[in-house]
Backbone as CSV, one residue per row, in Angstrom:
resi,resn,N_x,N_y,N_z,CA_x,CA_y,CA_z,C_x,C_y,C_z
1,UNK,95.071,105.449,80.418,95.423,104.204,80.938,95.594,103.385,79.739
2,UNK,96.740,102.432,79.716,96.991,101.535,78.572,95.755,100.454,78.416
3,UNK,95.607,100.176,77.063,94.712,99.152,76.759,94.844,97.833,77.664
4,UNK,93.768,97.467,78.176,93.783,96.057,78.889,92.932,95.193,78.237
5,UNK,93.485,94.011,77.876,92.635,93.097,77.213,91.628,92.388,78.437
6,UNK,90.450,91.929,77.871,89.474,91.461,78.616,90.122,90.051,79.119
7,UNK,89.926,89.743,80.595,90.336,88.534,81.089,89.333,87.908,81.781
8,UNK,89.228,86.440,81.840,88.067,85.632,82.301,88.118,86.126,83.802
9,UNK,86.791,86.333,84.294,86.562,86.821,85.635,86.658,88.341,85.930
10,UNK,87.152,89.144,84.950,87.402,90.563,85.185,86.252,91.238,85.414
11,UNK,84.983,90.887,84.860,83.785,91.661,84.876,83.048,91.164,86.152
12,UNK,83.494,90.267,86.970,82.908,89.847,88.120,83.035,90.900,89.086
13,UNK,81.929,90.778,90.083,82.280,91.719,91.339,83.751,91.645,92.056
14,UNK,83.968,90.396,92.128,85.282,89.933,92.881,86.110,89.332,91.857
15,UNK,87.235,89.933,91.217,87.972,89.101,90.247,88.549,87.955,90.807
16,UNK,88.802,86.955,90.075,89.338,85.682,90.468,90.829,85.858,90.975
17,UNK,91.221,84.965,91.870,92.615,85.071,92.416,93.651,85.190,91.224
18,UNK,93.305,84.516,90.000,94.380,84.551,88.931,94.393,85.754,88.119
19,UNK,93.076,86.370,88.214,92.886,87.702,87.432,93.695,88.786,88.187
20,UNK,93.535,88.705,89.563,94.239,89.685,90.554,95.823,89.600,90.201
21,UNK,96.229,88.433,90.125,97.611,87.980,89.921,98.124,88.615,88.621
22,UNK,97.451,88.403,87.479,97.867,88.870,86.207,97.833,90.296,86.338
23,UNK,96.838,91.238,86.859,96.771,92.636,86.899,97.845,93.024,87.653
24,UNK,98.251,92.520,88.921,99.487,92.977,89.677,100.683,92.902,88.867
25,UNK,100.742,91.799,88.095,102.056,91.625,87.391,102.067,92.739,86.228
26,UNK,100.788,92.888,85.599,100.784,93.967,84.682,101.048,95.217,85.167
27,UNK,100.803,95.529,86.386,101.150,96.852,86.979,102.661,96.995,87.014
28,UNK,103.307,95.909,87.351,104.847,95.918,87.437,105.553,96.406,86.066
29,UNK,104.852,95.662,85.008,105.282,95.799,83.589,105.053,97.328,83.296
30,UNK,103.844,97.911,83.529,103.553,99.106,83.172,104.525,100.349,84.001
31,UNK,104.802,99.979,85.183,105.652,100.930,86.089,106.986,100.901,85.428
32,UNK,107.667,99.611,85.013,108.780,99.803,84.173,108.673,100.345,82.939
33,UNK,107.741,100.174,82.080,107.546,100.919,80.761,107.497,102.453,80.980
34,UNK,106.876,102.822,82.040,106.851,104.323,82.386,108.346,104.806,82.681
35,UNK,109.057,104.121,83.531,110.375,104.399,83.945,111.301,104.440,82.773
36,UNK,111.253,103.759,81.954,112.095,103.761,80.748,111.602,104.663,79.554
37,UNK,110.586,105.267,79.699,109.996,106.199,78.747,109.993,105.647,77.254
38,UNK,109.341,104.550,77.087,109.331,104.017,75.709,110.377,103.128,75.260
39,UNK,111.331,102.773,76.009,112.534,102.068,75.543,112.208,100.589,75.628
40,UNK,112.980,99.745,75.320,112.828,98.343,75.347,113.044,97.839,76.820
41,UNK,112.165,96.938,77.217,112.189,96.291,78.565,113.220,95.141,78.551
42,UNK,113.490,94.793,77.323,114.710,93.718,76.979,116.010,94.362,77.258
43,UNK,116.111,95.578,77.301,117.539,96.288,77.532,117.651,96.892,78.870
44,UNK,116.742,96.520,79.798,116.816,97.151,81.067,117.596,96.050,82.012
45,UNK,118.517,96.705,82.625,119.349,95.981,83.682,118.745,96.477,85.025
46,UNK,118.433,95.538,86.125,117.967,95.748,87.192,118.390,94.598,88.185
47,UNK,118.594,94.929,89.428,118.777,93.880,90.376,117.547,92.993,90.413
48,UNK,117.767,91.643,90.269,116.661,90.602,90.227,116.038,90.691,91.817
49,UNK,116.655,91.042,92.804,116.172,90.927,94.109,115.163,92.081,94.200
50,UNK,115.457,93.307,93.809,114.614,94.378,93.822,113.305,94.066,92.859
51,UNK,113.531,93.470,91.786,112.361,93.016,90.954,111.458,92.130,91.641
52,UNK,111.928,90.972,92.243,111.193,90.004,93.183,110.638,90.755,94.259
53,UNK,111.288,91.747,94.818,110.706,92.615,95.901,109.402,93.339,95.428
54,UNK,109.409,93.879,94.301,108.290,94.555,93.642,107.188,93.758,93.487
55,UNK,107.425,92.256,92.957,106.530,91.358,92.834,105.712,91.023,94.268
56,UNK,106.588,90.981,95.186,105.919,90.735,96.526,105.049,91.660,97.063
57,UNK,105.640,93.113,96.792,104.762,94.291,97.153,103.261,94.085,96.330
58,UNK,103.393,93.895,95.042,102.062,94.024,94.223,101.189,92.833,94.449
59,UNK,101.685,91.905,95.071,100.888,90.602,95.599,100.576,90.767,97.018
60,UNK,101.054,91.756,97.580,100.530,92.089,98.855,100.846,90.933,99.950
61,UNK,102.034,90.297,99.682,102.453,89.266,100.525,102.474,89.580,102.037
62,UNK,102.167,88.693,102.916,102.501,88.929,104.392,103.804,88.722,104.580
63,UNK,104.303,89.267,105.814,105.839,89.090,106.078,106.102,87.477,106.000
64,UNK,105.290,86.682,106.433,105.717,85.055,106.410,105.786,84.891,104.846
65,UNK,104.896,85.165,103.971,104.862,84.906,102.828,106.100,85.466,101.949
66,UNK,106.385,86.630,102.430,107.537,87.324,101.828,108.842,86.575,102.271
67,UNK,109.035,85.985,103.396,110.076,85.368,103.755,110.224,84.034,103.017
68,UNK,109.000,83.256,102.766,109.104,82.030,101.966,109.524,82.470,100.627
69,UNK,108.901,83.355,100.011,109.107,83.703,98.598,110.558,84.286,98.438
70,UNK,110.970,85.199,99.047,112.271,85.931,99.012,113.404,85.118,99.552
71,UNK,112.939,84.573,100.735,114.071,83.915,101.567,114.581,85.040,102.601
72,UNK,115.034,84.603,103.688,115.524,85.637,104.896,116.700,86.547,104.441
73,UNK,117.592,85.975,103.620,118.600,86.753,103.269,118.245,87.817,102.355
74,UNK,117.652,87.639,101.412,117.116,88.449,100.563,116.238,89.544,100.989
75,UNK,115.334,89.137,102.114,114.597,90.002,102.705,115.392,91.086,103.479
76,UNK,116.438,90.620,104.181,117.421,91.395,104.986,118.065,92.410,103.871
77,UNK,118.613,91.865,102.835,119.455,92.815,101.794,118.499,93.901,101.271
78,UNK,117.226,93.501,100.808,116.439,94.475,100.259,116.126,95.570,101.393
79,UNK,115.792,95.156,102.623,115.411,96.151,103.547,116.540,97.012,103.853
80,UNK,117.840,96.461,103.875,119.023,97.324,104.046,119.317,98.243,102.993
81,UNK,119.039,97.676,101.719,119.131,98.553,100.610,118.194,99.725,100.527
82,UNK,116.808,99.479,100.840,115.803,100.474,100.705,116.022,101.438,101.979
83,UNK,116.494,100.919,103.100,116.903,101.882,104.154,117.713,102.922,103.810
84,UNK,118.811,102.391,103.122,120.114,103.323,102.891,119.418,104.354,101.766
85,UNK,118.839,103.760,100.865,118.341,104.846,99.715,117.242,105.619,100.164
86,UNK,116.334,105.237,101.164,115.304,106.129,101.563,115.978,107.237,102.424
87,UNK,116.863,106.901,103.174,117.637,107.903,104.071,118.356,108.820,103.169
88,UNK,118.943,108.376,102.160,119.730,109.255,101.313,118.846,110.296,100.487
89,UNK,117.706,109.695,100.120,116.578,110.603,99.437,115.930,111.682,100.480
90,UNK,115.804,111.124,101.572,115.119,112.195,102.633,116.139,113.400,103.150
91,UNK,117.325,112.951,102.940,118.369,113.887,103.289,118.563,115.155,102.261
92,UNK,118.162,114.661,101.188,118.298,115.637,99.943,117.124,116.589,99.964
């Protein structure tokens, strides 16, 4: 596991909301770093909508919170995109 600096509240039984937020965002960064195998995150091109969806996933937003955060149009677009790509992956 990569080095994680100590954060205020991290040693508490129940980490603060801010600590959980920082750790969730760090997970996204770590997943991207693993995906690019040591390359530079500054050189990665990705659809912003999918990145925002990853943030919503890590924050475990409710459907209502997702709708506020992503907006109805993006929620629909992401759902369609994932449905198409999951179906293609399942077919292989």
